[in-house]
N, C-alpha and C positions, 0 to 999 in steps of 0.2 A: 588304463588297463581294466579289463572287465573282471569283476569280482563276484564270486558265488556266495561269499560270506561277508557280512558287515563286520566292522571292528567290534561292535556290541555283541554280535553272535559269537565271535571268537572268544571274547571275554567271558561270556556265559558258559561256554564249553569248558574253559579253563577253571572257572569257579566250581562248576559241577564236578570236574575231575579232582580238584583240590579237596573238596569236602569229603569225597569218598576214597581218597588216596589212589586214584586211577590216573597215573601219570602219562600214559601213552597218548591219548587224545590231546592232552595239554601240551605235550612236547611237539606234536605236529602243528598245533596252533602257534606256538612260539617260532617254529621254523617258517610258517607262513608270514608272520609278522616281520621276521628278519628279511625275507625275500621282498616284501613290500617296501621296507625301508631302503634296501639296496637299490631297488628299481627307482624309487623316488629320488634317491641321491644321484643316480646316474642321469635321470632326467634333468635335475638341477645342473649337473656338470655339462650336459649337452647345450645348455643355454648360455654357457660361458664362452667367450671368444678365445680364451687362452688355453683351451684343452684340445686334445686329439679326439675328434668326434668318433673315429672308428673304434677306439678303445672303449668309450662310454656306450656307444651303440651296441657293441658286442656284449658288454656286461649287462646292459639293460635287457637285451634280447634273451640272454641266458637266465637272468633272474626272473623275467616274466614267465618263461617256460617252466622253471622250477616252481614258481608260485602256483601255476595252474596244476602241475603234477601233484603238489602237496595238497591243494584243495580237493582234488579227486581222491587222494589217499585219505584225507579226513572224512569225506563223504562215505567212502568204502568202510572205514573203521567204525564210524558211527552206525552204519547199517548193520555191520557184522555183530556189533555189540547190542543192537536193538534200541538205540537212542530214539526218542521222539523227535523227529525232524522238524516239527512245527514249533515246539517249545524248547528244544535242545536240552531236555531233561534226560538224565541217565536213567536207564530202566530199573525198575524196582528189584528185579532178580539180581542185577549187578550190585545194587546197594547191599542186598542181603548177603550175597557171596563175599563181598569185601568186608562187611561188618563181621560175618561169621569167622573169617580168617583172622581178624584181629582179636576175637574172643576165645580162640582155641588156646588151651594151655600148652 
């Protein structure tokens, strides 16, 4: 399956999101990971002689489509929030906005 983000990049986004309490991009990363695991599991099942290949092909096809949809969602969200797409650093203005909201009485 073609991937737009490496596992390391997804982890980087989750780390950045965790530091600044910005859960939305991290949630999308977790959903991408879940679809990747589901797809890989189905590929493993397809290699078994004792399974219904139509069932696993159907699930693999849907999980692959969801994976790509979630990757596009992540790209869109990061662009909307102004993340640096080369370093996957959260933008400074979002850092400040999140920190300011924590410091308000």
